[in-house]
A tleap script that builds the chain and sets N, CA, C and O, in Angstrom:
source leaprc.protein.ff14SB
mol = sequence {
  NMET LYS ILE VAL LYS PHE ILE LEU ALA ILE
  ILE VAL VAL ALA LEU SER ALA TYR GLN LEU
  ILE THR GLY SER VAL GLU LEU MET PRO TYR
  SER MET LEU PHE LEU ALA ALA ILE LEU LEU
  ILE THR GLY LEU VAL GLU LEU GLN ILE ASP
  ARG CLYS
}
set mol.1.N position { -5.716 7.092 -16.757 }
set mol.1.CA position { -5.231 6.502 -15.682 }
set mol.1.C position { -6.420 7.589 -14.538 }
set mol.1.O position { -6.496 7.353 -13.332 }
set mol.2.N position { -7.172 8.641 -15.165 }
set mol.2.CA position { -7.991 9.404 -14.371 }
set mol.2.C position { -8.811 8.937 -14.183 }
set mol.2.O position { -9.388 9.239 -13.138 }
set mol.3.N position { -9.420 7.866 -15.092 }
set mol.3.CA position { -10.927 7.441 -14.812 }
set mol.3.C position { -10.513 6.177 -13.660 }
set mol.3.O position { -11.453 5.744 -12.994 }
set mol.4.N position { -9.304 5.662 -13.451 }
set mol.4.CA position { -8.738 4.411 -12.595 }
set mol.4.C position { -9.058 5.092 -11.491 }
set mol.4.O position { -10.025 4.716 -10.829 }
set mol.5.N position { -8.429 6.028 -11.165 }
set mol.5.CA position { -7.811 7.109 -9.878 }
set mol.5.C position { -9.794 7.486 -9.279 }
set mol.5.O position { -10.245 7.189 -8.172 }
set mol.6.N position { -10.439 8.056 -10.222 }
set mol.6.CA position { -11.813 8.487 -9.887 }
set mol.6.C position { -12.328 7.197 -9.450 }
set mol.6.O position { -12.612 7.224 -8.253 }
set mol.7.N position { -12.643 5.560 -10.273 }
set mol.7.CA position { -13.482 4.827 -9.674 }
set mol.7.C position { -12.821 4.598 -8.301 }
set mol.7.O position { -13.560 4.426 -7.332 }
set mol.8.N position { -11.670 4.585 -8.168 }
set mol.8.CA position { -10.924 4.141 -6.880 }
set mol.8.C position { -11.328 5.493 -5.543 }
set mol.8.O position { -11.528 5.328 -4.340 }
set mol.9.N position { -11.330 6.535 -6.206 }
set mol.9.CA position { -11.930 7.673 -5.093 }
set mol.9.C position { -13.476 6.712 -4.517 }
set mol.9.O position { -13.573 5.943 -3.561 }
set mol.10.N position { -14.248 7.024 -5.258 }
set mol.10.CA position { -15.532 6.510 -5.329 }
set mol.10.C position { -15.648 5.259 -4.537 }
set mol.10.O position { -16.651 5.252 -3.825 }
set mol.11.N position { -14.914 4.215 -4.463 }
set mol.11.CA position { -14.554 3.307 -3.470 }
set mol.11.C position { -14.304 3.498 -2.342 }
set mol.11.O position { -15.050 3.125 -1.436 }
set mol.12.N position { -13.247 4.093 -2.163 }
set mol.12.CA position { -13.016 4.800 -1.198 }
set mol.12.C position { -14.076 5.126 -0.364 }
set mol.12.O position { -14.563 4.522 0.592 }
set mol.13.N position { -14.412 6.421 -1.006 }
set mol.13.CA position { -15.411 7.234 -0.078 }
set mol.13.C position { -16.913 6.304 0.295 }
set mol.13.O position { -17.589 6.624 1.273 }
set mol.14.N position { -17.349 5.036 -0.689 }
set mol.14.CA position { -18.238 4.816 -0.280 }
set mol.14.C position { -17.807 3.623 0.861 }
set mol.14.O position { -18.652 3.247 1.674 }
set mol.15.N position { -16.622 3.135 0.859 }
set mol.15.CA position { -16.821 2.432 1.909 }
set mol.15.C position { -16.670 2.852 3.134 }
set mol.15.O position { -17.049 2.223 4.122 }
set mol.16.N position { -15.886 4.374 3.158 }
set mol.16.CA position { -15.703 5.049 4.461 }
set mol.16.C position { -17.178 5.669 5.197 }
set mol.16.O position { -17.542 5.793 6.366 }
set mol.17.N position { -17.822 5.991 3.815 }
set mol.17.CA position { -19.567 6.365 4.620 }
set mol.17.C position { -20.011 5.355 5.102 }
set mol.17.O position { -20.597 5.460 6.179 }
set mol.18.N position { -19.909 4.306 4.599 }
set mol.18.CA position { -20.401 3.001 5.217 }
set mol.18.C position { -19.806 2.297 6.792 }
set mol.18.O position { -20.267 1.560 7.663 }
set mol.19.N position { -18.566 2.998 6.536 }
set mol.19.CA position { -17.882 2.676 7.861 }
set mol.19.C position { -18.372 3.436 8.851 }
set mol.19.O position { -18.646 2.928 9.938 }
set mol.20.N position { -18.575 4.965 8.562 }
set mol.20.CA position { -18.736 5.831 9.355 }
set mol.20.C position { -20.518 5.530 9.911 }
set mol.20.O position { -20.780 5.672 11.106 }
set mol.21.N position { -21.416 5.195 9.096 }
set mol.21.CA position { -22.666 4.993 9.329 }
set mol.21.C position { -23.010 3.838 10.384 }
set mol.21.O position { -23.818 4.013 11.296 }
set mol.22.N position { -22.370 2.731 10.186 }
set mol.22.CA position { -22.730 1.917 10.706 }
set mol.22.C position { -21.472 1.368 11.679 }
set mol.22.O position { -21.358 0.255 12.192 }
set mol.23.N position { -20.717 2.329 11.748 }
set mol.23.CA position { -19.715 2.220 13.549 }
set mol.23.C position { -18.677 0.952 13.156 }
set mol.23.O position { -17.735 0.810 13.935 }
set mol.24.N position { -18.755 0.079 12.094 }
set mol.24.CA position { -17.817 -1.119 11.889 }
set mol.24.C position { -16.504 -0.811 11.549 }
set mol.24.O position { -16.196 0.307 11.134 }
set mol.25.N position { -15.782 -1.628 11.680 }
set mol.25.CA position { -14.356 -1.439 11.146 }
set mol.25.C position { -13.875 -2.623 10.502 }
set mol.25.O position { -12.667 -2.633 10.267 }
set mol.26.N position { -14.555 -3.639 10.157 }
set mol.26.CA position { -13.803 -4.622 9.166 }
set mol.26.C position { -13.512 -4.130 7.748 }
set mol.26.O position { -12.418 -4.383 7.245 }
set mol.27.N position { -14.437 -3.440 7.084 }
set mol.27.CA position { -13.547 -3.211 6.163 }
set mol.27.C position { -12.273 -1.730 6.098 }
set mol.27.O position { -11.763 -1.125 5.155 }
set mol.28.N position { -12.194 -1.653 7.068 }
set mol.28.CA position { -10.951 -0.657 7.167 }
set mol.28.C position { -9.737 -0.981 6.436 }
set mol.28.O position { -9.060 -0.018 6.073 }
set mol.29.N position { -9.237 -2.421 6.085 }
set mol.29.CA position { -8.365 -2.858 5.471 }
set mol.29.C position { -8.332 -2.482 4.034 }
set mol.29.O position { -7.317 -2.069 3.473 }
set mol.30.N position { -9.962 -2.708 3.230 }
set mol.30.CA position { -10.153 -2.999 2.117 }
set mol.30.C position { -9.751 -1.198 1.699 }
set mol.30.O position { -8.916 -0.838 0.869 }
set mol.31.N position { -10.584 -0.347 2.510 }
set mol.31.CA position { -10.235 1.360 1.932 }
set mol.31.C position { -8.680 1.519 2.018 }
set mol.31.O position { -8.166 2.294 1.212 }
set mol.32.N position { -7.886 0.869 2.904 }
set mol.32.CA position { -6.502 1.583 3.164 }
set mol.32.C position { -5.638 0.884 1.849 }
set mol.32.O position { -4.504 1.132 1.440 }
set mol.33.N position { -6.576 -0.007 1.411 }
set mol.33.CA position { -5.796 -1.003 -0.012 }
set mol.33.C position { -6.111 -0.445 -1.171 }
set mol.33.O position { -5.275 -0.554 -2.068 }
set mol.34.N position { -7.475 0.345 -1.476 }
set mol.34.CA position { -7.891 1.103 -2.447 }
set mol.34.C position { -6.828 2.470 -2.399 }
set mol.34.O position { -6.217 2.863 -3.393 }
set mol.35.N position { -6.721 3.234 -0.766 }
set mol.35.CA position { -6.329 4.346 -1.169 }
set mol.35.C position { -4.710 4.370 -1.344 }
set mol.35.O position { -3.996 5.346 -1.574 }
set mol.36.N position { -4.348 3.026 -1.171 }
set mol.36.CA position { -2.977 2.596 -1.059 }
set mol.36.C position { -2.528 2.526 -3.240 }
set mol.36.O position { -1.555 3.019 -3.810 }
set mol.37.N position { -3.393 1.939 -3.688 }
set mol.37.CA position { -3.586 1.834 -5.178 }
set mol.37.C position { -3.846 3.361 -5.672 }
set mol.37.O position { -3.382 3.698 -6.761 }
set mol.38.N position { -4.647 4.368 -4.816 }
set mol.38.CA position { -4.689 5.596 -5.755 }
set mol.38.C position { -3.591 6.329 -5.502 }
set mol.38.O position { -3.313 7.195 -6.331 }
set mol.39.N position { -2.651 6.150 -4.228 }
set mol.39.CA position { -1.225 6.716 -4.342 }
set mol.39.C position { -0.447 6.386 -5.306 }
set mol.39.O position { 0.240 7.185 -5.942 }
set mol.40.N position { -0.513 4.864 -5.531 }
set mol.40.CA position { -0.007 4.138 -6.680 }
set mol.40.C position { 0.291 4.748 -8.307 }
set mol.40.O position { 1.242 4.921 -9.069 }
set mol.41.N position { -1.240 4.945 -8.263 }
set mol.41.CA position { -1.473 5.673 -9.481 }
set mol.41.C position { -0.755 6.762 -9.895 }
set mol.41.O position { -0.015 6.927 -10.865 }
set mol.42.N position { -1.231 7.756 -8.651 }
set mol.42.CA position { -0.805 8.898 -8.911 }
set mol.42.C position { 0.604 9.185 -8.862 }
set mol.42.O position { 0.993 10.213 -9.415 }
set mol.43.N position { 1.405 8.449 -8.298 }
set mol.43.CA position { 3.235 8.630 -8.423 }
set mol.43.C position { 3.220 8.043 -9.689 }
set mol.43.O position { 3.679 8.892 -10.453 }
set mol.44.N position { 2.904 6.933 -10.371 }
set mol.44.CA position { 3.054 6.618 -11.809 }
set mol.44.C position { 2.634 7.428 -12.517 }
set mol.44.O position { 2.958 7.202 -13.683 }
set mol.45.N position { 1.788 8.686 -12.333 }
set mol.45.CA position { 1.603 9.561 -13.251 }
set mol.45.C position { 2.299 10.677 -13.242 }
set mol.45.O position { 2.711 11.228 -14.263 }
set mol.46.N position { 2.474 11.080 -12.087 }
set mol.46.CA position { 3.595 12.050 -11.880 }
set mol.46.C position { 5.243 11.282 -12.325 }
set mol.46.O position { 6.115 12.060 -12.712 }
set mol.47.N position { 5.489 10.158 -12.263 }
set mol.47.CA position { 6.659 9.600 -13.021 }
set mol.47.C position { 6.693 9.853 -14.611 }
set mol.47.O position { 7.673 10.308 -15.200 }
set mol.48.N position { 5.523 9.503 -15.195 }
set mol.48.CA position { 5.157 9.682 -16.889 }
set mol.48.C position { 5.578 10.898 -16.920 }
set mol.48.O position { 6.626 11.172 -17.505 }
set mol.49.N position { 4.626 12.094 -16.121 }
set mol.49.CA position { 4.995 13.431 -16.804 }
set mol.49.C position { 6.130 13.827 -16.579 }
set mol.49.O position { 6.507 14.793 -17.242 }
set mol.50.N position { 7.066 13.229 -15.575 }
set mol.50.CA position { 8.483 13.808 -15.528 }
set mol.50.C position { 9.593 13.278 -16.463 }
set mol.50.O position { 10.746 13.710 -16.491 }
set mol.51.N position { 9.119 12.342 -17.179 }
set mol.51.CA position { 10.019 11.399 -18.249 }
set mol.51.C position { 9.402 12.421 -19.581 }
set mol.51.O position { 10.119 12.392 -20.582 }
set mol.52.N position { 8.664 12.943 -19.633 }
set mol.52.CA position { 8.119 13.684 -21.064 }
set mol.52.C position { 9.061 14.436 -21.431 }
set mol.52.O position { 8.949 15.111 -22.455 }
savepdb mol mol.pdb
quit
């Protein structure tokens, strides 16, 4: 799960940097989608820790 979260974080940082540099906001839904995926994975990890 850490690897998936790390990859998603890299994607979010890359999309955000691109948006800051170009000034376009067309990719904002994708960055929000990847941020939501990071939150979902973080929640799943916390649930697994709590169940042990």
